KEKERO-332848 format. One record per residue (C-alpha): residue number from 1; residue in three letters; x, y, z. Coordinates in pm, 1 decimal, always signed. Layout:
# residues N
ATOM, NUM, Ala, X, Y, Z
...
//
This chain:
# residues 312
ATOM, 1, Met, -11.5, +8.6, -24.0
ATOM, 2, Pro, +129.1, +361.3, -56.9
ATOM, 3, Pro, +200.3, +567.5, +224.9
ATOM, 4, Ser, -96.7, +764.1, +399.0
ATOM, 5, Pro, -129.8, +1124.7, +295.3
ATOM, 6, Ser, +7.5, +1221.2, +596.1
ATOM, 7, Arg, +303.8, +1060.2, +567.8
ATOM, 8, Cys, +379.5, +1152.2, +228.1
ATOM, 9, Leu, +272.5, +1504.1, +293.3
ATOM, 10, Ala, +546.9, +1513.1, +569.6
ATOM, 11, Leu, +803.2, +1321.0, +357.4
ATOM, 12, Ile, +729.0, +1603.6, +99.7
ATOM, 13, Ala, +866.1, +1871.9, +321.2
ATOM, 14, Gly, +1225.6, +1711.7, +295.7
ATOM, 15, Ala, +1451.9, +1639.4, +32.1
ATOM, 16, Ala, +1430.1, +1263.7, +115.9
ATOM, 17, Cys, +1121.5, +1224.0, -1.5
ATOM, 18, Leu, +1271.2, +1253.6, -394.0
ATOM, 19, Ala, +1437.9, +953.1, -319.2
ATOM, 20, Leu, +1108.9, +781.1, -206.3
ATOM, 21, Leu, +948.7, +867.7, -524.2
ATOM, 22, Ala, +998.1, +540.4, -745.9
ATOM, 23, Gly, +886.2, +327.0, -453.4
ATOM, 24, Cys, +566.5, +514.5, -386.2
ATOM, 25, Gly, +249.0, +352.8, -623.0
ATOM, 26, Ser, +104.7, +573.1, -869.6
ATOM, 27, Ser, -229.8, +516.2, -1038.2
ATOM, 28, Ala, -160.5, +730.9, -1372.9
ATOM, 29, Gly, -143.2, +499.8, -1659.6
ATOM, 30, Ser, -155.8, +612.5, -2001.4
ATOM, 31, Gly, -385.9, +650.2, -2310.8
ATOM, 32, Ser, -782.2, +752.2, -2366.3
ATOM, 33, Asp, -848.5, +690.4, -2046.1
ATOM, 34, Gly, -715.5, +1032.3, -1933.8
ATOM, 35, Ser, -399.0, +910.4, -1744.6
ATOM, 36, Ala, -66.8, +1035.6, -1766.5
ATOM, 37, Gln, +40.0, +1076.0, -2176.8
ATOM, 38, Arg, +356.8, +1154.5, -2330.6
ATOM, 39, Pro, +351.0, +1520.3, -2408.1
ATOM, 40, Ala, +403.5, +1646.6, -2777.3
ATOM, 41, Ser, +640.0, +1884.8, -2694.2
ATOM, 42, Ser, +836.1, +2021.9, -2393.1
ATOM, 43, Ser, +614.7, +2317.3, -2391.7
ATOM, 44, Ala, +293.6, +2100.4, -2331.9
ATOM, 45, Val, +107.3, +2254.9, -2045.2
ATOM, 46, Pro, +110.5, +1999.9, -1727.0
ATOM, 47, Val, -239.4, +1955.4, -1626.9
ATOM, 48, Val, -368.3, +1727.6, -1335.9
ATOM, 49, Ala, -692.6, +1585.5, -1295.5
ATOM, 50, Ser, -827.0, +1441.7, -955.8
ATOM, 51, Thr, -968.8, +1137.8, -1172.8
ATOM, 52, Asn, -913.2, +1013.1, -1573.0
ATOM, 53, Val, -1268.1, +1129.9, -1598.6
ATOM, 54, Tyr, -1168.7, +1520.6, -1625.6
ATOM, 55, Gly, -798.2, +1439.7, -1719.7
ATOM, 56, Asp, -989.2, +1257.9, -2044.8
ATOM, 57, Ile, -1195.0, +1553.0, -2084.1
ATOM, 58, Ala, -858.6, +1785.0, -2067.9
ATOM, 59, Arg, -700.3, +1577.0, -2301.3
ATOM, 60, Gln, -966.0, +1616.7, -2598.8
ATOM, 61, Ile, -981.5, +1986.8, -2532.4
ATOM, 62, Gly, -606.0, +2040.4, -2517.1
ATOM, 63, Gly, -472.0, +1784.1, -2734.1
ATOM, 64, Asp, -122.8, +1768.3, -2836.0
ATOM, 65, His, -41.3, +2110.6, -2635.1
ATOM, 66, Val, -125.5, +1947.6, -2276.2
ATOM, 67, Glu, +32.9, +1643.1, -2070.3
ATOM, 68, Val, -243.7, +1476.3, -1856.5
ATOM, 69, Thr, -187.5, +1349.7, -1506.7
ATOM, 70, Ser, -497.8, +1149.0, -1369.3
ATOM, 71, Val, -414.6, +1093.6, -1040.0
ATOM, 72, Ile, -713.0, +856.7, -983.9
ATOM, 73, Ser, -766.3, +608.9, -1275.8
ATOM, 74, Asp, -791.3, +252.6, -1186.6
ATOM, 75, Pro, -1150.2, +146.1, -1239.5
ATOM, 76, Ser, -1151.6, -58.7, -966.2
ATOM, 77, Gln, -1083.8, +99.9, -714.5
ATOM, 78, Asp, -1344.3, +295.4, -495.6
ATOM, 79, Pro, -1252.6, +705.6, -537.0
ATOM, 80, His, -1370.5, +762.1, -158.6
ATOM, 81, Ser, -1101.1, +559.7, -39.4
ATOM, 82, Tyr, -811.9, +685.0, -215.9
ATOM, 83, Glu, -483.1, +740.2, -50.4
ATOM, 84, Ala, -265.9, +1036.4, -243.3
ATOM, 85, Asn, +118.8, +967.1, -239.2
ATOM, 86, Thr, +444.7, +1149.8, -360.7
ATOM, 87, Gln, +414.1, +1085.6, -682.8
ATOM, 88, Asn, +66.8, +1276.3, -688.7
ATOM, 89, Gln, +232.1, +1583.6, -469.2
ATOM, 90, Leu, +513.8, +1600.5, -729.4
ATOM, 91, Ala, +306.5, +1639.1, -1033.6
ATOM, 92, Leu, +62.3, +1839.9, -851.1
ATOM, 93, Ser, +396.7, +2107.9, -745.5
ATOM, 94, Lys, +447.6, +2149.4, -1134.0
ATOM, 95, Ala, +66.6, +2177.0, -1245.6
ATOM, 96, Lys, +4.2, +2476.2, -1438.3
ATOM, 97, Val, -387.3, +2375.8, -1462.6
ATOM, 98, Val, -537.4, +2172.7, -1180.3
ATOM, 99, Ile, -891.2, +1999.9, -1219.6
ATOM, 100, Glu, -1109.0, +1860.0, -916.4
ATOM, 101, Asn, -1387.4, +1770.0, -845.0
ATOM, 102, Gly, -1495.0, +1931.1, -485.8
ATOM, 103, Gly, -1778.4, +1876.7, -301.0
ATOM, 104, Gly, -1582.5, +1688.5, -81.0
ATOM, 105, Tyr, -1494.7, +1406.7, -307.4
ATOM, 106, Asp, -1093.2, +1465.6, -350.3
ATOM, 107, Asp, -1014.6, +1692.1, -79.3
ATOM, 108, Phe, -661.1, +1589.6, -96.7
ATOM, 109, Ile, -615.1, +1788.0, -407.4
ATOM, 110, Asp, -636.4, +2089.7, -227.4
ATOM, 111, Lys, -421.1, +1979.9, +109.0
ATOM, 112, Met, -183.5, +1867.6, -163.7
ATOM, 113, Leu, -142.6, +2197.3, -352.5
ATOM, 114, Lys, -90.8, +2396.9, -32.0
ATOM, 115, Ser, +132.2, +2158.9, +108.6
ATOM, 116, Gly, +338.7, +2164.9, -210.5
ATOM, 117, Gly, +316.8, +2550.2, -255.1
ATOM, 118, Asn, +202.0, +2552.0, -602.7
ATOM, 119, Ser, -48.9, +2876.3, -548.6
ATOM, 120, Ser, +6.4, +2976.3, -919.5
ATOM, 121, Ala, -173.7, +2707.0, -1101.8
ATOM, 122, Glu, -504.4, +2763.2, -1242.9
ATOM, 123, Val, -748.3, +2570.2, -1041.1
ATOM, 124, Ile, -1098.7, +2440.5, -1155.6
ATOM, 125, Asn, -1340.0, +2302.1, -902.3
ATOM, 126, Ala, -1620.0, +2117.4, -1106.1
ATOM, 127, Val, -1905.7, +2138.4, -836.5
ATOM, 128, Lys, -1854.1, +2506.4, -821.4
ATOM, 129, Val, -1850.1, +2563.1, -1187.5
ATOM, 130, Ser, -2168.0, +2347.3, -1249.7
ATOM, 131, Gly, -2372.6, +2572.0, -976.6
ATOM, 132, Arg, -2496.6, +2215.6, -832.3
ATOM, 133, Thr, -2589.2, +2286.2, -481.8
ATOM, 134, Ala, -2763.0, +2060.8, -221.2
ATOM, 135, Pro, -3159.5, +2097.5, -192.9
ATOM, 136, Asn, -3355.5, +2183.7, +85.9
ATOM, 137, Gly, -3294.3, +1947.4, +375.0
ATOM, 138, Gly, -3068.7, +1749.7, +149.0
ATOM, 139, Glu, -2704.4, +1648.9, +59.5
ATOM, 140, Leu, -2526.1, +1781.0, -204.0
ATOM, 141, Asn, -2506.7, +1505.3, -510.4
ATOM, 142, Glu, -2111.6, +1588.8, -582.5
ATOM, 143, His, -2082.1, +1344.2, -902.7
ATOM, 144, Val, -2148.0, +1622.8, -1155.5
ATOM, 145, Trp, -2002.5, +1432.3, -1439.1
ATOM, 146, Tyr, -2290.7, +1253.2, -1465.9
ATOM, 147, Asp, -2465.8, +1585.4, -1560.2
ATOM, 148, Phe, -2420.0, +1678.0, -1924.9
ATOM, 149, Pro, -2525.2, +2033.4, -1865.6
ATOM, 150, Ser, -2242.4, +2082.5, -1611.5
ATOM, 151, Val, -1996.7, +1918.3, -1817.1
ATOM, 152, Ala, -2020.0, +2129.4, -2112.7
ATOM, 153, Lys, -1946.2, +2448.6, -1823.3
ATOM, 154, Ile, -1643.1, +2250.0, -1732.9
ATOM, 155, Ala, -1553.8, +2208.7, -2084.6
ATOM, 156, Asp, -1552.2, +2571.2, -2112.1
ATOM, 157, Ser, -1345.8, +2661.9, -1777.7
ATOM, 158, Ile, -1073.9, +2410.1, -1907.9
ATOM, 159, Ala, -1034.6, +2592.0, -2216.1
ATOM, 160, Ser, -1026.1, +2889.8, -2012.8
ATOM, 161, Ala, -756.6, +2790.6, -1782.3
ATOM, 162, Leu, -545.1, +2658.1, -2068.4
ATOM, 163, Gly, -575.6, +2976.6, -2267.5
ATOM, 164, Lys, -467.7, +3195.5, -1988.3
ATOM, 165, Thr, -150.7, +2911.4, -1951.8
ATOM, 166, Asp, -102.4, +2905.8, -2333.0
ATOM, 167, Pro, -250.4, +3212.4, -2494.6
ATOM, 168, Ala, -84.4, +3109.0, -2813.6
ATOM, 169, Asn, -341.7, +2813.9, -2876.9
ATOM, 170, Ala, -652.2, +2972.5, -2688.4
ATOM, 171, Ala, -851.9, +2948.3, -2991.2
ATOM, 172, Thr, -734.8, +2616.2, -3053.4
ATOM, 173, Phe, -864.8, +2511.1, -2649.4
ATOM, 174, Thr, -1196.9, +2718.0, -2746.3
ATOM, 175, Glu, -1264.5, +2540.2, -3051.8
ATOM, 176, Asn, -1229.7, +2182.3, -2909.4
ATOM, 177, Ala, -1446.2, +2288.2, -2636.2
ATOM, 178, Asp, -1695.4, +2390.2, -2870.0
ATOM, 179, Thr, -1662.0, +2032.6, -3033.0
ATOM, 180, Phe, -1642.7, +1850.0, -2732.5
ATOM, 181, Gln, -1995.6, +2019.4, -2587.7
ATOM, 182, Ala, -2147.7, +1956.1, -2950.5
ATOM, 183, Lys, -2091.6, +1590.8, -2876.1
ATOM, 184, Leu, -2269.3, +1592.2, -2540.8
ATOM, 185, Lys, -2572.9, +1699.3, -2697.1
ATOM, 186, Pro, -2681.1, +1361.0, -2834.0
ATOM, 187, Leu, -2647.8, +1247.7, -2470.0
ATOM, 188, Glu, -2896.6, +1499.0, -2361.8
ATOM, 189, Ala, -3133.3, +1416.4, -2649.0
ATOM, 190, Lys, -3121.2, +1021.6, -2519.4
ATOM, 191, Glu, -3217.4, +1164.0, -2191.6
ATOM, 192, Ala, -3493.1, +1315.2, -2354.8
ATOM, 193, Gln, -3621.3, +1052.6, -2518.4
ATOM, 194, Ile, -3599.0, +827.1, -2214.5
ATOM, 195, Lys, -3804.1, +1087.4, -2067.3
ATOM, 196, Lys, -4052.1, +1070.2, -2330.2
ATOM, 197, Glu, -4085.6, +687.2, -2336.5
ATOM, 198, His, -4027.2, +599.0, -1955.5
ATOM, 199, Gly, -4107.4, +905.2, -1784.6
ATOM, 200, Gly, -4255.6, +833.1, -1411.2
ATOM, 201, Asp, -4105.7, +488.6, -1423.4
ATOM, 202, Ala, -3933.8, +424.5, -1088.3
ATOM, 203, Val, -3559.2, +279.1, -1076.4
ATOM, 204, Ala, -3318.6, +191.0, -781.2
ATOM, 205, Ile, -2981.5, +259.6, -697.0
ATOM, 206, Thr, -2678.2, +176.9, -495.5
ATOM, 207, Glu, -2528.9, +511.7, -417.0
ATOM, 208, Pro, -2660.1, +855.1, -611.8
ATOM, 209, Val, -2330.3, +839.4, -853.1
ATOM, 210, Pro, -2595.6, +802.1, -1155.4
ATOM, 211, Leu, -2861.4, +1021.1, -1012.8
ATOM, 212, Tyr, -2831.5, +1341.0, -1261.7
ATOM, 213, Val, -2892.9, +1075.4, -1556.5
ATOM, 214, Ile, -3161.7, +928.0, -1393.0
ATOM, 215, Glu, -3343.9, +1262.9, -1280.4
ATOM, 216, Ala, -3291.7, +1388.1, -1661.0
ATOM, 217, Ser, -3453.4, +1104.6, -1794.4
ATOM, 218, Gly, -3753.1, +1184.5, -1594.0
ATOM, 219, Leu, -3701.5, +862.4, -1391.2
ATOM, 220, Val, -3803.7, +829.8, -991.8
ATOM, 221, Asn, -3524.1, +679.8, -777.3
ATOM, 222, Lys, -3740.4, +459.9, -538.1
ATOM, 223, Thr, -3424.4, +377.5, -330.8
ATOM, 224, Pro, -3447.4, +464.4, +52.0
ATOM, 225, Ala, -3206.1, +727.5, +90.8
ATOM, 226, Glu, -3072.2, +587.8, +434.8
ATOM, 227, Phe, -2936.7, +284.3, +196.4
ATOM, 228, Ser, -2750.2, +465.6, -103.7
ATOM, 229, Glu, -2622.4, +722.7, +153.1
ATOM, 230, Ala, -2504.4, +437.1, +365.2
ATOM, 231, Ile, -2310.5, +279.3, +76.2
ATOM, 232, Glu, -2162.6, +598.3, -55.7
ATOM, 233, Glu, -2008.3, +682.2, +303.0
ATOM, 234, Gly, -1905.3, +317.1, +325.8
ATOM, 235, Gly, -2110.5, +220.4, +652.0
ATOM, 236, Asp, -2359.8, -7.8, +747.2
ATOM, 237, Val, -2710.3, -37.7, +630.4
ATOM, 238, Ser, -2985.7, -142.2, +917.2
ATOM, 239, Pro, -3153.0, -471.0, +847.6
ATOM, 240, Lys, -3472.3, -249.6, +848.5
ATOM, 241, Val, -3329.5, -20.8, +553.1
ATOM, 242, Leu, -3202.8, -300.9, +391.6
ATOM, 243, Gln, -3501.1, -493.9, +346.1
ATOM, 244, Glu, -3703.3, -193.7, +248.9
ATOM, 245, Thr, -3434.1, -183.7, -7.6
ATOM, 246, Leu, -3471.3, -559.4, -118.4
ATOM, 247, Ala, -3856.1, -505.0, -107.7
ATOM, 248, Leu, -3835.5, -298.8, -446.2
ATOM, 249, Phe, -3679.8, -602.8, -609.3
ATOM, 250, Thr, -3909.1, -858.2, -504.7
ATOM, 251, Gly, -4260.5, -656.5, -507.5
ATOM, 252, Lys, -4130.7, -544.2, -844.6
ATOM, 253, Lys, -4161.1, -180.2, -777.5
ATOM, 254, Val, -3849.8, -102.0, -961.9
ATOM, 255, Lys, -3780.9, -125.0, -1369.1
ATOM, 256, Ala, -3384.5, -139.0, -1310.2
ATOM, 257, Leu, -3112.0, -142.3, -1062.3
ATOM, 258, Val, -2835.8, +119.5, -1134.9
ATOM, 259, Tyr, -2526.2, -27.1, -961.4
ATOM, 260, Asn, -2214.9, +142.8, -888.0
ATOM, 261, Glu, -1929.9, -168.8, -936.9
ATOM, 262, Gln, -1708.1, +43.9, -786.7
ATOM, 263, Thr, -1856.6, -2.1, -434.0
ATOM, 264, Ser, -1993.9, -299.4, -434.1
ATOM, 265, Gly, -1995.1, -479.2, -120.2
ATOM, 266, Pro, -2221.7, -782.6, +60.1
ATOM, 267, Gln, -2513.0, -517.8, +81.3
ATOM, 268, Thr, -2521.1, -398.7, -262.6
ATOM, 269, Glu, -2451.7, -733.8, -391.3
ATOM, 270, Lys, -2746.8, -862.8, -216.5
ATOM, 271, Ala, -2974.0, -578.2, -394.7
ATOM, 272, Glu, -2815.9, -719.1, -707.2
ATOM, 273, Gln, -2910.9, -1066.0, -636.9
ATOM, 274, Ala, -3270.7, -962.4, -566.0
ATOM, 275, Ser, -3305.7, -785.2, -867.9
ATOM, 276, Thr, -3158.8, -1055.1, -1094.2
ATOM, 277, Ala, -3369.5, -1305.2, -899.7
ATOM, 278, Ala, -3696.2, -1088.2, -963.9
ATOM, 279, Gly, -3600.0, -1060.8, -1365.8
ATOM, 280, Ile, -3529.4, -685.5, -1299.1
ATOM, 281, Pro, -3268.0, -520.6, -1516.1
ATOM, 282, Val, -2937.8, -427.6, -1363.3
ATOM, 283, Val, -2733.4, -174.8, -1518.0
ATOM, 284, Pro, -2376.8, -111.7, -1392.9
ATOM, 285, Val, -2177.9, +186.6, -1369.5
ATOM, 286, Thr, -1837.9, +304.5, -1229.9
ATOM, 287, Glu, -1711.6, +633.9, -1116.1
ATOM, 288, Thr, -1410.9, +632.5, -1322.2
ATOM, 289, Leu, -1347.5, +559.8, -1681.2
ATOM, 290, Pro, -1315.5, +185.1, -1771.9
ATOM, 291, Lys, -976.6, +152.6, -1922.7
ATOM, 292, Gly, -993.0, +212.9, -2341.4
ATOM, 293, Lys, -1304.9, +442.1, -2280.1
ATOM, 294, Asp, -1301.8, +843.6, -2325.4
ATOM, 295, Tyr, -1596.2, +1020.7, -2163.4
ATOM, 296, Leu, -1807.1, +1065.2, -2455.2
ATOM, 297, Gly, -1768.8, +664.0, -2537.8
ATOM, 298, Trp, -1826.2, +571.2, -2171.4
ATOM, 299, Met, -2114.9, +818.2, -2134.1
ATOM, 300, Thr, -2323.0, +710.4, -2433.3
ATOM, 301, Ala, -2250.5, +315.6, -2308.7
ATOM, 302, Asn, -2403.0, +417.0, -1978.5
ATOM, 303, Val, -2714.3, +625.7, -2147.2
ATOM, 304, Asp, -2789.5, +347.1, -2386.2
ATOM, 305, Ala, -2776.7, +67.8, -2116.6
ATOM, 306, Leu, -3034.3, +251.0, -1926.9
ATOM, 307, Ala, -3254.1, +279.1, -2214.8
ATOM, 308, Ser, -3221.3, -58.1, -2289.1
ATOM, 309, Ala, -3328.6, -195.3, -1944.8
ATOM, 310, Leu, -3636.4, +17.4, -1921.8
ATOM, 311, Asp, -3746.0, -153.4, -2268.0
ATOM, 312, Lys, -3735.9, -469.1, -2156.6
//
């Protein structure tokens, strides 16, 4: 296991940290999943994204003019339990543009930026850019990358930040952002079609990751809030709440279960088993990009899978 954040940050304060860099694990990979990629030139803008979701969007907007490092890029890892390491700290200390989700999702980014003394980076907080806030009496759903209008705003912010760092290519970044935003429109159209055909249909979730797509598609989430909140926070679900959740499937009160594969455990597996046993389709989703996918292809597959499940 990599050192804990507090251990790494303490080491970074001294020169000894550099000797440990080779020994600390890195979550960054390479390719279309938005992880670290070979820069086209030495003048490429160094960009650090908290997850490969934002890393991929930055890559699509920046093209050969950016060198993107995604801190979290393992699709099998629960981002909520991620422990940052010294290699992440080094990348953040050199970044000109930083993209974080915000909303409490990836607080380690701000802490490491401060610890590394990088106060000059352009920092994009996706939740703040989205304008999404907690509903009255409720909690913020911080998973704004499942909200396509928010992602369009984030694309604009990335283009703007890159343009400030590399003014000579600002027009290219804006053009690429416009192209990316145009490709989001079919996804919104798919949601509108689901709403037209299935508006008001009930579904269940294991946690709030896909809720923005569900809401935009006119679907009703019937999952007890205590269940999905406990799963998201890594807590236990009470027997009463678990039974209420399982009854959604045994009683065939929902048409699909949208299942976050990155936070599966005994209780979510019981929900999946009950759904399958009742003949209710299970729609798997993830919080980060699957390997070999880009953002648009990934979200298209998610929305198509939801529509297909509802049509059964």
